[in-house]
DRENVEXDO-363141 format. One record per residue (C-alpha): residue number from 0; x negated, y negated, z negated. Coordinates in pm, 1 decimal, padded with zeros to 6 digits. Example, Ala and Ser with C-alpha at 12.3 -4.5 7.8 and 13.67 -1.06 7.14 Angstrom:
<nodes>
+-----+----------+----------+----------+
|  nr |       px |       py |       pz |
+-----+----------+----------+----------+
|   0 | -01230.0 |  00450.0 | -00780.0 |
|   1 | -01367.0 |  00106.0 | -00714.0 |
+-----+----------+----------+----------+
</nodes>
This chain:
<nodes>
+-----+----------+----------+----------+
|  nr |       px |       py |       pz |
+-----+----------+----------+----------+
|   0 | -02804.2 |  01153.2 | -03273.2 |
|   1 | -02836.1 |  00797.0 | -03147.2 |
|   2 | -02465.3 |  00801.2 | -03063.1 |
|   3 | -02376.1 |  00872.7 | -03428.1 |
|   4 | -02597.0 |  00583.0 | -03544.5 |
|   5 | -02417.6 |  00345.6 | -03307.4 |
|   6 | -02075.7 |  00483.2 | -03408.0 |
|   7 | -02135.5 |  00454.9 | -03782.6 |
|   8 | -02301.3 |  00111.6 | -03766.8 |
|   9 | -01973.2 | -00048.5 | -03656.9 |
|  10 | -01667.7 | -00092.7 | -03882.9 |
|  11 | -01434.5 |  00035.5 | -03611.7 |
|  12 | -01666.6 |  00330.6 | -03551.0 |
|  13 | -01673.6 |  00409.8 | -03922.0 |
|  14 | -01293.2 |  00394.1 | -03934.0 |
|  15 | -01256.6 |  00625.0 | -03635.0 |
|  16 | -01505.2 |  00871.8 | -03787.6 |
|  17 | -01298.5 |  00874.6 | -04109.4 |
|  18 | -00976.6 |  00923.9 | -03911.5 |
|  19 | -01130.6 |  01213.8 | -03715.4 |
|  20 | -01251.9 |  01375.7 | -04039.5 |
|  21 | -00917.7 |  01337.6 | -04218.6 |
|  22 | -00726.1 |  01468.6 | -03916.7 |
|  23 | -00955.3 |  01772.2 | -03892.2 |
|  24 | -00909.1 |  01850.3 | -04264.1 |
|  25 | -00528.6 |  01822.7 | -04236.2 |
|  26 | -00518.0 |  02048.0 | -03928.6 |
|  27 | -00741.5 |  02309.7 | -04091.5 |
|  28 | -00526.2 |  02301.7 | -04406.6 |
|  29 | -00208.3 |  02351.0 | -04201.5 |
|  30 | -00368.2 |  02643.7 | -04015.8 |
|  31 | -00476.4 |  02801.7 | -04345.8 |
|  32 | -00124.9 |  02766.9 | -04492.3 |
|  33 |  00028.3 |  02910.3 | -04174.3 |
|  34 | -00207.1 |  03212.9 | -04182.2 |
|  35 | -00131.0 |  03275.2 | -04551.4 |
|  36 |  00245.1 |  03261.4 | -04486.8 |
|  37 |  00214.5 |  03485.0 | -04180.3 |
|  38 |  00016.2 |  03742.5 | -04379.5 |
|  39 |  00258.4 |  03721.1 | -04672.8 |
|  40 |  00564.3 |  03794.9 | -04458.5 |
|  41 |  00433.9 |  04128.9 | -04333.7 |
+-----+----------+----------+----------+
</nodes>
């Protein structure tokens, strides 16, 4: 938990946390679209 406090207290840490979050959301969205298309083709 202390690591998160140090990460989010810094501007660069905040930016990297945002980048990680956005990247995760994009990847999960792509996976969801891929699964929907794969299920629709069958």
